[in-house]
N, C-alpha and C positions, 0 to 999 in steps of 0.2 A: 499796242503791248503785250496780245492779244498775239499776234504774230512772233515776238519774239522770243517772248513764252512757247508758240510753238516749234519755234530751228531747236529750242536750243533744250523742250522734251526730245522730240524726235526728232531732229539730227545733229545731233548734236551740238552744234556748236555755239561759237560765243555769245554772251547775251550785255548787255549793258547796265540796261536796266535792272533799276536793282529790286525791285516790285516782281516785274515778271522773274528774274531769278530765285524771287522768295518762293515762289510760286509753281517757278518749275523745280527744283530742292523741294521742293512739301505738297508735293502735288503728283510727280515727274514722276518718282519709286517705284521699284514691284509693292514694298511694306504694304508700300498706300492702296494698291491693284489688288490686297491678296487681305484687308484688313474693307473693301472694299466685295466684294469678292463671300469672306465673312459673312457682312450684315446681308447679303440680296438672300446667303442660301440660313439666313436665323429664319429671317423673316417669312421666308420661303413653308419653313415649319414654327413658327407659328401660324402660319396661316394652317394647314397645313393639320395643325393639335388643335384650332379650332373647328375647322370643319366638321373633325371628328366626333370633339363634343358635341356639334351642334346639331349631325343627325348618323346620335351612333348608336336609337331604338330602330333606328332604323336600319332595312335590308341592302343591302346593296343593290336591289333591281328595283324602289321602290321608290324610282326618280319619276316614273308616268305616272304618282301619281302629289304629285309636289307637285307637279308643273299645269 
C-alpha cells in the first residue's frame, strides 16, 4: 500500500487502492506541506519564547556560569 501511495504522490501514477489514494490525496498535497512548515515554525517560536522567559534575567554572556 505504501508503494502505491508513493507512486501516486510523487510520480503521479494512477493508484487503485482506495486507502492509498486517500493517503495520497490527503498528505501528498501542497497545503499539507505548508501546514507542517507552519507547525514547525510555530513550535520553534514557542521554544524561543520559553528560552527567553527562562533566561531573561541573565545577560547573553552568562552561559559560562550556567555550565
